[in-house]
C-alpha positions in Angstrom: 21.8 -6.0 17.2 20.4 -9.2 15.8 22.6 -12.1 15.3 22.2 -14.7 12.5 22.8 -18.3 12.3 21.8 -21.4 10.4 20.0 -24.3 12.2 19.1 -27.8 10.9 15.5 -28.6 11.7 12.8 -30.6 9.8 15.3 -32.1 7.4 16.4 -28.6 6.1 18.8 -25.8 7.0 17.0 -22.8 8.3 18.6 -19.4 8.3 17.5 -17.1 11.1 18.2 -13.7 12.7 17.5 -13.5 16.5 17.8 -10.9 19.3 16.9 -10.7 22.9 16.1 -13.1 25.7 12.9 -14.2 27.3 9.8 -16.0 25.9 10.3 -17.2 22.4 8.6 -15.4 19.6 8.7 -16.7 16.0 8.3 -14.2 13.2 7.2 -15.9 9.9 7.5 -13.7 6.7 5.5 -14.0 3.5 6.1 -13.6 -0.3 8.2 -12.4 -1.7 10.0 -11.5 1.3 12.6 -12.6 3.9 13.4 -12.6 7.5 14.7 -9.1 6.8 11.2 -7.9 6.5 11.0 -8.1 10.2 14.0 -5.7 10.7 11.9 -3.0 12.4 10.4 -5.5 14.9 13.4 -7.4 16.1 14.9 -4.7 18.4 11.7 -3.3 19.8 10.3 -6.8 20.7 13.7 -7.9 22.1 13.9 -4.7 24.3 10.4 -5.6 25.6 11.7 -8.7 27.0 11.4 -11.4 24.3 13.6 -13.8 22.3 12.7 -12.9 18.8 13.6 -15.3 16.0 12.8 -14.4 12.3 13.7 -17.3 9.9 14.0 -17.2 6.1 11.1 -19.5 5.4 11.4 -22.7 3.4 12.4 -21.9 -0.1 13.4 -18.3 0.6 16.8 -16.5 1.1 19.4 -18.5 2.7 17.0 -21.4 3.9 16.9 -24.7 2.0 14.7 -24.9 -1.1 13.7 -28.5 -1.8 13.2 -29.4 -5.4 10.0 -31.3 -4.9 6.9 -29.0 -5.2 5.1 -31.2 -2.7 7.7 -30.3 -0.1 6.0 -27.0 0.3 2.7 -28.1 1.9 1.2 -26.4 5.1 2.5 -29.6 7.0 6.0 -28.8 5.8 6.0 -25.1 6.6 4.4 -25.7 10.0 6.8 -28.7 10.5 9.7 -26.2 10.0 8.5 -23.7 12.7 7.6 -26.5 15.1 11.0 -28.2 14.7 12.7 -24.8 14.8 11.2 -24.2 18.4 12.6 -27.7 19.5 16.0 -26.9 17.9 16.1 -23.7 19.8 15.8 -25.7 23.1 12.3 -24.6 23.7 8.9 -26.3 24.1 6.5 -23.3 24.0 6.5 -20.1 21.7 4.1 -17.3 20.4 4.0 -17.2 16.7 3.4 -14.2 14.4 3.1 -14.3 10.7 2.6 -11.8 7.9 1.3 -12.7 4.3 2.0 -16.4 3.6 3.5 -16.4 7.1 0.1 -15.8 8.5 -1.4 -19.0 7.4 1.6 -20.8 8.8 1.1 -19.1 12.2 -2.6 -19.7 12.2 -2.1 -23.4 11.2 0.7 -23.8 13.8 -1.6 -22.6 16.4 -4.3 -25.0 15.2 -2.2 -28.0 14.7 0.0 -27.6 17.9 -1.9 -25.7 20.7 0.5 -27.3 23.2 3.4 -25.6 21.7 2.1 -22.3 20.3 0.5 -20.5 23.2 -0.6 -17.4 21.3 -0.8 -16.3 17.7 -0.9 -13.1 15.7 -1.6 -12.7 12.0 -0.7 -9.7 9.7 -2.6 -9.0 6.5 -4.1 -12.4 6.0 -7.1 -13.6 8.2 -7.1 -17.2 9.9 -8.1 -20.2 7.9 -11.8 -20.4 7.0 -11.6 -23.7 5.2 -14.0 -23.3 2.3 -16.2 -26.1 0.8 -13.9 -26.8 -2.1 -10.4 -26.6 -3.4 -9.4 -22.9 -3.9 -8.0 -23.3 -7.5 -10.9 -25.6 -8.4 -13.3 -23.0 -7.1 -11.9 -20.2 -9.1 -12.2 -22.2 -12.2 -15.7 -23.1 -11.4 -16.5 -19.5 -10.8 -15.3 -18.6 -14.4 -12.0 -17.0 -13.2 -8.9 -18.0 -15.1 -6.6 -15.0 -14.5 -6.1 -14.7 -10.8 -2.6 -14.5 -9.8 -2.8 -17.8 -7.8 -3.5 -19.4 -11.2 -0.7 -17.6 -13.0 1.8 -18.9 -10.5 0.9 -22.7 -11.0 2.9 -23.6 -14.1 6.6 -24.1 -13.0 8.9 -21.8 -14.8 6.5 -19.2 -16.0 6.4 -16.8 -13.1 10.0 -17.6 -12.1 11.1 -16.5 -15.7 9.2 -13.2 -15.4 10.6 -12.3 -12.0 14.1 -13.5 -12.5 14.5 -11.6 -15.9 15.1 -8.3 -13.9 15.1 -9.0 -10.1 15.8 -5.4 -9.4 12.7 -4.2 -11.3 10.7 -7.1 -9.8 11.4 -6.2 -6.2 11.2 -2.5 -6.8 7.8 -2.9 -8.5 6.4 -5.2 -5.7 7.4 -2.8 -3.0 6.9 0.7 -4.7 3.5 -0.3 -6.3 2.5 -2.5 -3.4 0.4 -5.7 -3.5 -2.9 -3.9 -2.6 -4.0 -2.6 -5.9 -6.3 -5.4 -7.2 -6.4 -4.0 -10.6 -2.7 -4.0 -11.0 -1.7 -6.9 -8.8 -4.2 -9.7 -8.3 -5.4 -10.5 -11.7 -3.0 -11.1 -14.5 -2.9 -10.6 -18.4 -0.8 -13.6 -19.4 0.5 -11.5 -22.2 1.9 -8.9 -19.8 2.5 -11.1 -16.8 2.2 -10.2 -13.1 4.3 -7.2 -13.4 3.1 -6.0 -16.8 1.1 -2.9 -15.5 3.8 -1.6 -13.2 6.0 1.3 -14.4 9.8 0.9 -15.0 12.0 2.4 -12.2 9.1 3.4 -9.9 10.0 5.6 -6.9 10.4 3.7 -3.7 8.1 4.8 -0.9 9.5 6.3 2.2 9.3 3.1 4.2 11.8 1.3 2.2 15.4 2.5 1.3 17.6 1.7 -1.6 19.8 -0.3 0.8 16.8 -2.2 2.0 15.9 -3.0 -1.6 19.3 -4.1 -2.5 19.3 -6.5 0.4 16.2 -8.2 -1.1 17.6 -8.2 -4.6 20.9 -9.7 -3.6 19.1 -12.5 -1.8 16.7 -13.3 -4.7 19.6 -13.2 -7.2 21.1 -15.9 -5.1 18.1 -18.0 -4.5 15.8 -17.4 -7.3 11.9 -17.3 -6.9 11.0 -21.0 -7.3 10.7 -21.8 -3.6 8.3 -19.0 -2.9 6.1 -19.9 -5.9 5.9 -23.6 -4.8 3.9 -22.4 -1.8 1.2 -21.3 -4.2 1.5 -24.7 -6.0 0.2 -26.4 -2.9 -3.1 -24.4 -2.4 -5.4 -27.3 -3.4 -3.2 -29.8 -1.7 -3.3 -27.9 1.6 -7.1 -27.9 1.3 -7.1 -31.7 1.0 -4.5 -32.0 3.9 -6.4 -29.9 6.3 -9.7 -31.9 6.0 -9.4 -33.1 9.6 -9.5 -29.5 10.9 -12.5 -28.3 8.8 -14.6 -26.1 11.2 -11.8 -26.1 13.9 -11.3 -23.0 16.0 -7.9 -21.4 17.0 -8.6 -21.1 20.8 -5.4 -19.5 21.9 -5.2 -15.8 22.5 -4.9 -14.1 19.1 -4.5 -10.6 17.4 -5.0 -9.5 13.9 -3.4 -6.5 12.2 -3.8 -5.1 8.7 -3.7 -2.0 6.6 -6.8 -0.4 5.6 -5.7 -0.1 2.0 -4.6 -3.7 1.6 -6.9 -5.5 -0.9 -6.4 -8.8 0.8 -8.8 -7.6 3.4 -10.8 -5.1 1.5 -12.1 -7.4 -1.2 -15.4 -9.2 -0.9 -14.1 -12.4 0.6 -11.3 -10.7 2.7 -13.6 -8.2 4.2 -16.1 -10.9 5.2 -13.4 -12.9 6.9 -12.1 -9.9 8.8 -15.6 -9.1 9.9 -16.1 -12.6 11.1 -12.8 -13.2 12.9 -14.4 -14.0 16.1 -16.0 -17.0 14.6 -12.6 -18.7 14.2 -10.8 -16.9 16.9 -12.9 -17.1 20.1 -10.1 -15.4 22.2 -9.4 -12.6 19.7 -7.7 -9.9 21.8 -7.6 -7.2 19.1 -8.3 -6.4 15.6 -6.0 -3.4 14.6 -6.7 -1.9 11.1 -4.1 0.7 10.6 -5.4 3.5 8.5 -3.7 4.2 5.2 -1.4 1.3 5.3 -1.0 -1.2 2.6 0.1 -4.9 2.5 3.6 -4.5 3.7 2.2 -3.2 7.0 5.1 -4.1 9.5 7.6 -2.5 7.1 5.3 0.5 6.3 4.0 1.3 9.8 6.4 -0.2 12.3 5.6 1.9 15.3 1.8 1.1 15.2 2.6 -2.6 14.5 5.2 -2.8 17.2 3.0 -1.2 19.7 0.2 -3.5 19.1 2.5 -6.5 19.2 4.3 -5.6 22.3 1.0 -5.0 24.1 -0.3 -8.4 23.1 2.9 -10.2 23.8 3.1 -8.8 27.4 -0.5 -9.6 28.0 -0.4 -13.1 26.9 3.1 -13.9 28.3 2.1 -12.6 31.7 -1.0 -14.9 31.9 
C-alpha cells in the first residue's frame, strides 16, 4: 500500500505518496487534481519494480501554496520536482505528467536531461513554443472568452469554484474536461461551470468516496494555487525563450484519450500529429479510444500497460 509523508524541497513543503523500490518514477498531476489522481498507477508500477512517487504539486492539496502569483512559474514547478529527486536521495529519475503535470514533465526533461532520463506525458503534448505569448495571441486572434483568460483575474474563478466545492468537483469529473462547447469557452455571466447540470451522475471510473477525497482536500486548500499556474502562461513563454526550438531527446511516450478536446482541437491535433518533431526518441503514441481527459483514472489498465512497457524498456537500457 502507498505510504505518505511531507518533504522539504525547493523552499516548500511537498506532500507525497510513494510505493515500491527500484528506479525512481515521479508522477505529476494536473488541474484540478491531486496526487490521489494516480491511485490506480501506484501499485501496478511499484509491482513492476519501481519506486513510484506522486506529489501534491505546488499550490495543491497538502503541499505549500505560496501567496505570490509569480511563484508558480515553470521554473518553480520544475524546480520542485528536481529538488524532490535530490531530497529522495536520488540523482536520476523518470518523470510522467498529466494535464498541467505534463508541461512540468516535458520541461523537466528539457531543462535537466542529466537528471530525467525518460519522460511520458498524458493528455497534453510537449512544448511547441509558439511565436508569441499565449494570452496575447488569444487577444490578437479576437478571442476573449477562453478559459485561460477567465482564470486570470485573482479571486474570480476562486469564488466560483469555492462557492460549492462538491458541485465544482462533481461537475469537473462527471462532465469531463473534453467537451469544448461546455468546458473551454466561458460565458462570464455563467462562469466556467455555468453550463454544467446540478448533481450530475458520476461516471463509473470515479466513486463517491473518490470524489469526497478531492472535495475534502479542496475545502482545506482552496483553488487559488492551481489557478496561479494559469496566471503564469505568458511569463512562462518569456522565461523559456532560451529553449525556443529545443528538442526533448530522451526516450518519450505520449498517451491521451480519443475524446479529449485538448488533442482533438485544431492546435492540439496538429501537435499530436507532429510529436516526432519535438520528441526524436518517441517510443509510442497511445490514443485510447473512447477515453476523455482524465485518462489515467478513466482507463487505468490501458494506461498502466503502456507505462509499464515504457518504463521497463527505458530502465533496462
